[in-house]
C-alpha positions in Angstrom: 2.3 -119.2 4.5 1.1 -118.0 8.0 0.1 -121.7 9.4 3.7 -122.6 8.2 5.6 -120.1 9.7 3.2 -120.6 13.1 4.2 -124.2 13.5 7.8 -123.4 13.2 7.4 -121.3 16.0 5.9 -124.1 18.1 8.1 -126.6 17.1 11.4 -124.7 17.3 10.1 -123.8 21.3 9.0 -127.4 22.1 9.6 -131.0 21.4 7.8 -132.9 18.2 5.9 -135.4 20.4 4.4 -132.7 22.5 2.6 -131.2 19.5 -0.6 -130.7 18.7 -1.6 -128.3 15.8 -2.1 -124.4 16.8 -2.2 -123.3 13.5 -5.4 -125.0 12.8 -6.8 -122.0 14.7 -5.5 -119.0 12.2 -8.1 -116.7 10.6 -8.1 -115.3 7.4 -10.5 -113.0 8.4 -8.5 -111.8 11.6 -5.4 -111.2 9.8 -7.1 -109.4 7.1 -8.5 -107.2 9.8 -5.5 -106.6 10.9 -3.4 -105.1 7.8 -6.3 -103.1 7.0 -5.7 -101.6 10.6 -2.6 -101.0 10.1 -2.8 -99.3 6.9 -5.7 -97.3 8.7 -2.7 -95.4 10.3 -1.8 -93.5 7.5 1.5 -93.8 7.6 3.9 -96.2 10.4 7.0 -94.2 9.3 9.7 -94.0 12.5 9.5 -90.5 12.2 6.2 -89.7 11.9 3.3 -88.8 15.2 3.9 -90.3 18.5 1.1 -88.7 20.3 -1.7 -88.8 17.5 -4.2 -91.6 19.0 -5.4 -92.5 15.4 -1.9 -91.5 12.5 1.5 -92.0 12.9 3.7 -94.8 14.3 2.6 -93.8 17.9 -0.5 -95.1 17.5 0.3 -98.1 15.4 2.6 -99.6 18.4 0.1 -98.4 21.0 -2.4 -100.6 19.1 0.0 -103.3 18.9 0.4 -103.6 22.6 -3.4 -103.2 23.1 -3.4 -106.3 21.1 -1.3 -108.3 23.0 -3.1 -107.5 26.1 -6.0 -109.0 24.7 -4.5 -111.9 23.8 -2.9 -112.3 27.4 -6.2 -111.9 29.0 -7.6 -114.6 26.6 -4.8 -116.8 28.4 -5.1 -116.1 31.9 -2.5 -113.5 31.8 0.0 -116.1 30.0 1.6 -113.2 28.5 4.1 -110.4 29.8 3.2 -107.0 27.2 6.0 -104.2 27.3 7.4 -101.8 25.3 11.0 -102.3 24.4 12.7 -98.9 23.3 15.8 -96.6 23.0 16.3 -92.7 21.6 18.5 -92.9 19.0 19.4 -90.6 16.2 21.7 -91.5 12.5 21.7 -91.3 8.9 18.2 -91.6 8.5 17.2 -90.4 12.0 18.5 -86.8 12.0 17.2 -85.9 15.5 17.0 -87.7 18.7 13.6 -89.9 18.6 12.1 -92.8 20.4 11.5 -96.1 18.9 9.6 -98.2 20.5 9.0 -101.7 20.1 5.9 -104.0 21.3 6.9 -107.0 23.0 5.2 -109.8 24.6 6.5 -112.2 26.9 5.6 -116.0 26.5 7.8 -117.9 29.4 8.8 -121.4 28.6 8.0 -123.6 31.3 11.0 -125.7 31.6 13.9 -123.1 30.3 12.5 -119.8 30.3 15.9 -118.2 29.6 15.9 -120.1 26.1 13.6 -117.9 23.7 12.3 -118.4 19.9 11.6 -114.5 18.5 8.9 -114.2 16.5 9.1 -110.8 14.9 7.6 -108.3 11.8 8.6 -104.8 11.1 5.7 -102.7 12.1 7.0 -99.5 10.6 7.0 -98.4 6.9 7.5 -95.6 4.2 7.0 -94.3 0.8 10.2 -94.0 -1.7 12.0 -91.4 0.0 13.2 -92.7 3.4 12.5 -89.3 4.9 9.1 -88.2 3.8 7.5 -89.0 7.8 4.2 -87.5 6.5 2.9 -88.5 3.4 0.3 -92.1 3.4 2.3 -94.8 3.3 0.2 -98.0 4.1 2.8 -100.8 4.1 0.4 -103.6 3.6 2.6 -106.0 2.7 5.7 -104.3 3.8 5.5 -105.0 6.5 1.9 -105.2 7.4 1.9 -108.8 6.6 4.6 -109.7 8.8 3.4 -107.8 11.7 -0.8 -109.6 10.9 1.6 -113.1 11.1 3.6 -111.7 14.7 0.1 -111.2 16.3 -2.0 -114.1 14.9 1.0 -116.3 16.4 0.5 -115.1 19.9 -3.2 -115.6 19.5 -2.4 -119.2 17.9 0.6 -120.3 20.6 -0.3 -118.4 23.9 -3.1 -120.9 24.6 -0.2 -124.1 24.9 2.2 -123.8 27.7 6.1 -124.4 25.9 9.0 -125.6 27.4 11.0 -122.5 25.9 10.0 -119.0 26.0 8.6 -117.4 22.8 8.9 -113.7 22.4 6.7 -112.2 20.2 7.6 -108.8 18.7 6.6 -105.4 16.7 10.0 -103.7 15.2 10.1 -100.0 14.4 12.6 -98.2 13.1 13.8 -101.0 10.5 13.0 -99.0 7.3 15.7 -96.3 8.8 18.5 -98.5 9.7 17.3 -102.0 11.6 17.0 -100.0 14.6 14.0 -101.6 16.1 15.9 -105.2 15.6 19.2 -104.0 17.2 17.2 -102.4 20.4 15.5 -106.3 21.0 19.0 -108.1 20.8 20.7 -105.7 22.6 17.8 -106.3 25.5 17.4 -109.4 25.0 20.8 -109.7 26.1 20.4 -107.6 28.7 18.1 -110.0 29.8 20.2 -112.7 29.8 18.2 -114.5 27.4 20.1 -117.3 25.1 18.0 -116.6 21.8 17.7 -120.4 19.6 16.6 -119.0 16.6 15.1 -115.8 15.3 11.9 -116.1 12.9 11.9 -112.6 11.0 9.3 -112.1 8.3 9.4 -109.4 6.3 6.8 -109.1 3.2 4.9 -112.5 4.0 2.6 -113.6 1.4 3.9 -111.6 -1.5 4.1 -114.5 -4.1 4.4 -112.2 -7.7 7.7 -110.5 -8.4 7.7 -107.2 -10.0 8.0 -108.9 -13.5 4.7 -110.4 -13.3 6.2 -114.3 -12.5 4.9 -116.0 -9.4 5.1 -118.7 -6.9 2.5 -118.7 -4.8 3.6 -122.2 -3.0 7.0 -121.5 -2.5 8.9 -119.7 0.4 12.2 -118.4 0.9 14.2 -119.1 3.9 17.4 -117.1 4.2 20.5 -117.8 6.7 23.7 -116.9 7.2 27.0 -119.1 6.4 30.5 -118.1 7.6 29.7 -115.3 9.7 31.6 -111.9 8.7 33.4 -111.4 12.1 35.2 -115.0 11.6 39.3 -114.7 13.4 41.8 -116.1 10.7 42.4 -118.9 12.6 38.8 -119.9 12.5 38.4 -119.5 9.0 41.6 -121.4 7.9 40.0 -124.2 10.2 36.7 -124.1 8.8 38.3 -124.5 5.0 40.6 -127.2 6.3 38.2 -129.4 7.9 34.8 -127.8 6.6 31.4 -126.9 8.6 31.2 -123.7 6.6 27.7 -125.0 6.3 26.9 -126.1 9.7 26.0 -122.2 11.3 23.2 -121.9 13.4 21.0 -120.3 10.6 21.6 -122.5 7.9 20.7 -125.9 11.0 17.3 -124.2 11.2 16.8 -123.4 7.6 17.3 -127.2 6.8 15.3 -128.5 9.9 12.3 -125.8 8.3 12.6 -127.9 4.8 13.1 -131.3 6.3 9.6 -129.9 8.4 7.9 -128.8 4.8 9.0 -131.9 3.3 6.4 -133.8 5.9 3.7 -131.3 4.6 3.6 -132.0 0.7 0.1 -130.0 0.2 1.7 -126.9 2.2 5.2 -124.7 0.8 7.6 -125.4 -0.8 10.8 -124.4 1.4 14.0 -122.6 -1.3 17.0 -122.4 1.0 19.0 -119.4 0.4 22.4 -119.4 1.9 22.8 -115.7 2.6 22.1 -113.8 5.4 19.3 -111.7 3.1 19.0 -110.6 -0.1 21.6 -109.2 -2.7 22.9 -105.6 -0.7 20.0 -105.9 1.0 19.2 -106.4 5.0 16.4 -107.0 7.7 15.8 -107.4 11.7 17.2 -110.3 11.9 20.5 -109.1 11.2 21.4 -107.6 14.2 21.1 -110.6 16.5 23.7 -112.5 14.3 
């Protein structure tokens, strides 16, 4: 799963002919170590401690920033590392709270304003979304996706790509997709053209609650007709077709085609909806 996701990010940022296999450098031991480190923060709830050096969301985000800085140091400063945050409040954030994302930018050599974003959310929670003190290890949701993003930076940062890659560890997902919205607004303010968002949430979770397992399948969700289509556009789409030609659907089909070239890897199951039934992820603010 990790290697396939890294290959997708590399191919989205560069022409096929230019590719080597940076995914070959992926380390299972590093991935496991990163997940265990994330669990060690006790809870990464968005409303947990910001200033405790060992426990809470503040410590976790600071660790993510330091990991990106370490990676950048190994590639001669190829990563620009910065926190991207905003003070927010809402239904699940009753008092104004700083929500910080850990972000690393790998500038493209030819089209630096075109970006591919590789992201996962670093925050966690227990069943009660307002419980900011109980242990919430979040190894799968979403320590797994966070570890993927960090490993992607390790694997891809040694290669130059025509377009920019942004690696992002997002906070506030469990409280209402705040980190994704903050990053989307920031990307727009920077003048970036976002070509693709690869959101990784609960990866490698191959068994469902009913015990049924599909270890060789990865689900790829993609948006179809936009919810904010005008009546004229909706009528034209009904008349001429094209409801499955959205950027997200095209990316999904491209991913599936790539998977077919690697029969020993994962099978891609395209799911033509923005997210799971009644659910949402940090890709939504970019749509």
